N, C-alpha and C positions, 0 to 999 in steps of 0.2 A: 928858454927854448924847451919844449917838451921832449922828454927822453923816452916816450912811449915806444915800445917795441912794435915794429911793423909785422903784420901777419904775412907769412910766406905765400906767394902766389899759387904755388902748386901744393895740394894736400898730399898726404902719404897714402891715401886710399886704404887706411886701416880698417879692418873688420870691426864689428861691434865688440868682439872679445879679443883682446890682445894679450898674449902670454908674456911673462917676464923674460922668457928665453929669446923671444923675437927682438927685444930691445937692444940697441947698440949705443954704447956711450959715445957722445959727441955727435950722434945723428938724431936720436930721439930725446935725449936728455943730456945734461951736463952733471958731472960729479964734483962736489966741492972737495978741494984738497984737504981742508980741515972741517970736519963735521961741526955743525952748530948745535949747541945744547938745546934740547926740546923743552917745551913748556907745559907738557901734558903729564897726567898721572903715570906712574910707573906701569909698564906693561902696555900702554896705549901707543898706537902708531900715529904720529902727528902729520897732518896735512895742513900746511900753511898756504893760504891764498893771499898773495901780495897784490894789492890793487890801489888805484886812485879813483875816487868818485868821479873825477872829471875826465877820465880816460874812456873813450868810446869803445875800445877793444875790451876793457874790463867790464863795461856794461853789457856788451854782447856775450861775454863769457858767463854772465850770471845764470842764464837759463840752462845751458848744458851742465854747468858746475853744480847748480842747485839740484838738478835731476840726479846727478851722480851722488851727491851727498846723501840723498834719501835712500840710496841702495847700500850704503856703507855698513859694515858689520859693527858690532858693539865695541870692538877693540881698536876702532879708529876715531880720533878726535880731530875736528876741523878748527883751525885758528885763523881768523881774519886779521890781516896785518896791513894797515894803510901805509902806503909808501910816503916817505918824507924827503922831498927834494927841494924844499924851500917854497916860498910864496903860497899859492893856492893849495899846493899839495899838503903843506903843513897845516893850513887852516882847516882843510877837510879831515886831516888826521886828528886834529884837535876836536872837531865835531864828532868824529867816530868815538873817541875815548870819553868825551863828555856824555854822549848818549849812552855809552856802556856804563858809566858811573851812575847814571840816572835810571838804569834798568830798562831802557827803551830801545837799545841798539838792535835787537833781533827783529822787532816789528818795524823799525825805522829804516833799516838797511836798504831794502828794495825801493822804498819810497824816496830816499835821498837820491839814489841813482836816477829814478824816473823823473824827479823834479828837474834835474840838470839836463838830462838827455831827451826827455819828451816835452817838458814844459819850458825849456830854455832859461831856467833860473841858474844863477851863478853860485848862490849860497856860499859866498866868500866874505860876507859882512856879518859881524856878531849879531846885530839887530835882526837881520834876515834869518840867520840860523836859529836864533831864539824864537822868532815867530814861527818858524817851521816846526820846532820842537813842541810848540804849544798844541800842534795837531795831535800829539801823542800823550796828552794829559799832563804836560809839564808847564808850569808857569814860566813866563819869559824871564822873570827875575831869577828863578832857580836855574834856568838854562844858562843865563849869563854868568852866574856864579860858577857853574860847572865848567864853562868854557875858559875861565881864568884860574881854575883851581890848580894848586901845585901838583896834586896827584895826577891830574890829567896831563900837565906839562911833562911830568916824569914819564908817563906812559909813551908820550910822543918821542921823547928822547931815547927810551928803550927800543922803540920800533926803529928809530934811525940807526942805533947801534947794531941791532939785529940785521937790518937790511944790508949794512956794510959788511957784516960777518958773512952774509950769504952772497956777497959780491953781486948784488942785483943792480943792473944798470937801467932797468925799465920794468914796466908792468904791462899786462898781467903775468904772473908766474905762480906755479904750484910747486911747493917745496915739500918733498916727502922725507920724513924721518931726519930732517936737518942735514940731508946729504944730497938728495937727487933734486935737480932743478929742471922743471919742464916749462918751456916758454912757447909762444906761438911759432917762433922761428924754428925751434927744434922739433916741435910736434907737427909742423906743416900747416896747421890750421887751429883755430880756437876750438873747434868741435873735437879735434883729436886729443886735446890736452887732458881731459878727464880720462880718456881711454888709456893713455900712456901712464898717467898718474895712478890709475887703478892697478895696472900691471906692476908698477913699482911698489905699491902697497902690498901686493901679493908676494913680491920678492922679499920684502922686509919680513913679512909674516913667515915665509919659508925659512929665512935665515935664522930667525929666532927659535924656530921649532927644531933646528938641528942640534 
């Protein structure tokens, strides 16, 4: 059973620029009781996007999220984290980290989403995934090796542990500085998520400047 978070029916009507002071815990975001250690360089503000390639809401978030990422300052680092809830979720997480290990994840990311949601492909079979990887200059043999590599399995396990630490019950979600979690339900809409996340980035930046 899919555990994808449903988008709230009514948006918050947020303006294009939302200040950190306007945000209310429990209404616009949730705060983790125990912060999760970030994975970025010291001094960087981490923005983690938790997603599943098979999730239609995650696919719809790609455009507003990508547009937001392009506006981020140099002190912000974006981390993509595939959700691991078993079955096809883990298969797609494996594909993500296999692509990353082969150095093709950045260019493959959007295409993988589109193949599933626009072309109707499942991409849940190793042969099919390897064939898809071949479109990005990787031989099917190397792709299959990557899909079964110990290092890739290890990354999937780490993502699973990290997701549990963040207490994520569904996707998509944006996690700021390992503390603030923004979901479609707290934001009011997918489009509001980057706006709220951006205000939280500013909050973290201000906290560190004090």
